[in-house]
C-alpha positions as CSV (number, residue, x, y, z in Angstrom):
1,M,99.3,-70.6,-0.4
2,M,100.4,-67.1,0.4
3,L,98.4,-65.3,3.0
4,P,96.4,-62.4,1.4
5,I,95.9,-58.9,2.8
6,I,92.2,-58.4,3.4
7,E,91.0,-54.8,3.6
8,T,87.6,-53.6,4.9
9,D,86.3,-50.1,5.5
10,R,88.0,-49.9,8.9
11,L,90.4,-52.8,9.0
12,I,93.4,-54.5,7.4
13,L,93.8,-58.3,8.1
14,R,97.4,-59.3,7.3
15,A,100.1,-61.8,8.1
16,P,101.5,-61.5,11.6
17,R,105.0,-59.9,11.8
18,A,107.7,-59.5,14.3
19,Q,106.7,-55.9,15.0
20,D,103.4,-57.1,16.4
21,A,105.1,-58.7,19.4
22,E,104.9,-55.6,21.7
23,P,101.2,-54.8,21.2
24,I,100.4,-58.6,21.4
25,A,102.2,-58.8,24.7
26,H,100.6,-55.6,26.0
27,Y,97.0,-56.6,25.1
28,L,97.3,-60.3,26.1
29,N,98.9,-59.4,29.5
30,D,95.5,-58.0,30.4
31,F,93.6,-60.8,32.3
32,D,90.3,-59.5,31.0
33,V,91.6,-60.6,27.5
34,A,93.7,-63.6,28.4
35,G,91.0,-65.0,30.7
36,N,88.7,-65.4,27.7
37,L,91.2,-67.5,25.7
38,A,92.1,-71.2,26.1
39,R,95.7,-71.2,25.0
40,V,97.1,-67.9,26.4
41,P,98.9,-67.9,29.8
42,H,98.7,-65.0,32.3
43,P,100.9,-63.2,32.9
44,Y,101.8,-62.9,29.2
45,Y,105.3,-61.7,28.3
46,L,107.0,-60.1,25.3
47,S,109.0,-63.3,25.0
48,D,105.7,-65.3,24.8
49,A,104.6,-63.1,21.9
50,Q,108.0,-63.4,20.1
51,A,108.0,-67.2,20.5
52,W,104.4,-67.4,19.1
53,L,105.2,-65.1,16.2
54,R,108.2,-67.4,15.2
55,T,105.6,-70.1,14.6
56,R,103.6,-68.0,12.1
57,H,104.4,-68.1,8.4
58,V,103.0,-66.3,5.4
59,D,103.0,-69.5,3.3
60,V,100.4,-71.6,5.0
61,D,97.6,-74.1,4.6
62,V,94.1,-72.4,4.6
63,A,93.2,-74.3,7.8
64,D,96.2,-72.7,9.6
65,A,95.9,-69.1,8.4
66,N,96.3,-66.4,11.0
67,F,95.7,-62.7,10.5
68,S,96.8,-59.7,12.6
69,I,94.0,-57.1,12.8
70,D,95.0,-53.6,12.2
71,V,92.5,-50.8,12.7
72,K,93.2,-48.2,10.0
73,G,95.0,-45.2,11.6
74,Q,95.3,-46.9,15.0
75,G,97.5,-49.9,14.3
76,Y,97.5,-53.4,15.8
77,A,94.2,-54.3,17.6
78,G,94.1,-58.1,17.9
79,H,94.1,-61.4,16.0
80,I,91.9,-63.8,14.1
81,G,92.9,-67.2,12.8
82,F,92.2,-70.8,12.0
83,H,93.7,-74.0,13.3
84,S,92.9,-77.7,12.9
85,G,90.6,-79.1,15.6
86,A,89.4,-82.6,16.4
87,L,86.3,-82.1,14.2
88,G,87.7,-79.8,11.6
89,P,88.8,-76.2,11.2
90,V,88.4,-73.9,14.2
91,I,88.3,-70.1,14.2
92,G,89.6,-68.2,17.2
93,Y,90.0,-64.5,17.8
94,W,90.7,-61.8,20.3
95,L,90.9,-58.0,20.5
96,G,92.8,-55.7,22.9
97,K,90.4,-54.1,25.4
98,P,90.7,-50.6,23.9
99,F,89.0,-52.0,20.8
100,W,86.1,-53.7,22.5
101,G,82.5,-52.7,21.8
102,R,83.1,-51.0,18.4
103,G,82.0,-53.8,16.0
104,I,85.6,-54.4,15.0
105,M,85.5,-58.2,15.6
106,T,82.3,-58.6,13.8
107,E,83.8,-56.9,10.7
108,A,87.0,-59.0,11.0
109,M,85.0,-62.2,11.4
110,I,82.9,-61.5,8.3
111,S,86.0,-60.9,6.2
112,A,87.9,-63.8,7.6
113,L,85.0,-66.2,7.1
114,D,84.3,-64.9,3.6
115,W,87.9,-65.6,2.7
116,F,88.0,-69.0,4.4
117,F,84.9,-70.4,2.8
118,A,86.0,-69.1,-0.6
119,T,89.5,-70.5,-0.3
120,S,88.9,-73.9,1.5
121,R,86.7,-76.9,0.8
122,A,85.5,-77.0,4.4
123,P,81.8,-77.3,4.8
124,I,81.9,-76.1,8.4
125,V,83.9,-74.1,10.8
126,Y,83.9,-74.7,14.6
127,S,84.4,-72.3,17.4
128,G,83.1,-71.6,20.9
129,V,83.4,-69.4,23.9
130,F,83.8,-69.7,27.6
131,H,80.3,-69.6,29.2
132,F,80.9,-66.1,30.7
133,N,82.0,-64.5,27.4
134,Q,78.6,-63.2,26.3
135,A,80.0,-60.5,23.9
136,S,81.9,-63.1,21.9
137,L,78.9,-65.4,21.9
138,A,76.7,-62.6,20.6
139,I,79.1,-62.0,17.7
140,Q,78.9,-65.7,16.8
141,H,75.1,-65.8,17.0
142,K,74.9,-62.7,14.8
143,L,77.0,-64.4,12.2
144,G,75.0,-67.6,12.1
145,F,77.0,-69.9,14.4
146,T,74.8,-72.4,16.3
147,E,75.5,-73.9,19.7
148,T,76.2,-77.6,19.5
149,G,76.8,-78.4,23.2
150,R,79.0,-77.8,26.2
151,S,82.4,-79.0,27.1
152,A,85.2,-78.3,29.6
153,L,88.2,-76.6,28.2
154,L,91.5,-75.8,29.9
155,C,92.0,-72.0,30.3
156,L,95.7,-71.4,30.8
157,A,95.2,-67.9,32.2
158,R,92.8,-69.2,34.8
159,E,94.7,-72.4,35.4
160,A,91.4,-74.3,35.4
161,E,89.0,-76.2,33.3
162,V,86.2,-73.9,32.3
163,E,82.7,-74.5,30.9
164,H,82.9,-73.9,27.1
165,I,79.9,-73.3,24.8
166,D,80.8,-75.2,21.5
167,T,79.6,-73.6,18.3
168,Q,79.7,-74.3,14.6
169,L,78.9,-72.4,11.3
170,T,78.1,-74.3,8.2
171,L,78.9,-73.1,4.7
172,G,75.2,-73.3,3.8
173,V,74.2,-71.0,6.7
174,W,77.0,-68.6,5.8
175,K,75.9,-68.4,2.2
176,A,72.2,-68.0,3.1
177,R,73.2,-65.2,5.6
178,R,75.3,-63.4,3.0
179,T,72.5,-63.3,0.3
């Protein structure tokens, strides 16, 4: 399946491209961003972004779809994507700090989840946040994710196992929320 371009009032979700490497490296080299993510080391270098981008493809399975988030008129702001987890599809996301607190991730999540549930046969999407990331947890609660438990997850930037709040969103809850 070819990755679509998803447009909202303020955003464009599109396939990652090589030109994203510099802003990715810039934003992820901020510990306040990287420290909220499991699989991002700190410091984060341009070569890390370039290597990661080489693993992205426009022709992907729905469960491995990744989108760069562009804010119209401002450019690259962050990332949202899906990957296969132990229980099923997992959604992950991040924004560069200049874009925090503006509702951008909520808007991106709604569009990505609408697309995902319409395109896949998955009855559920998993996610979660480190226990201190209350802003991200608030977005998930607003969108209908429920907490399913706690686990310990390695945070590469912190070089430590960190308490993780595990969450999930069912298709039924998503459909009910959208009507």
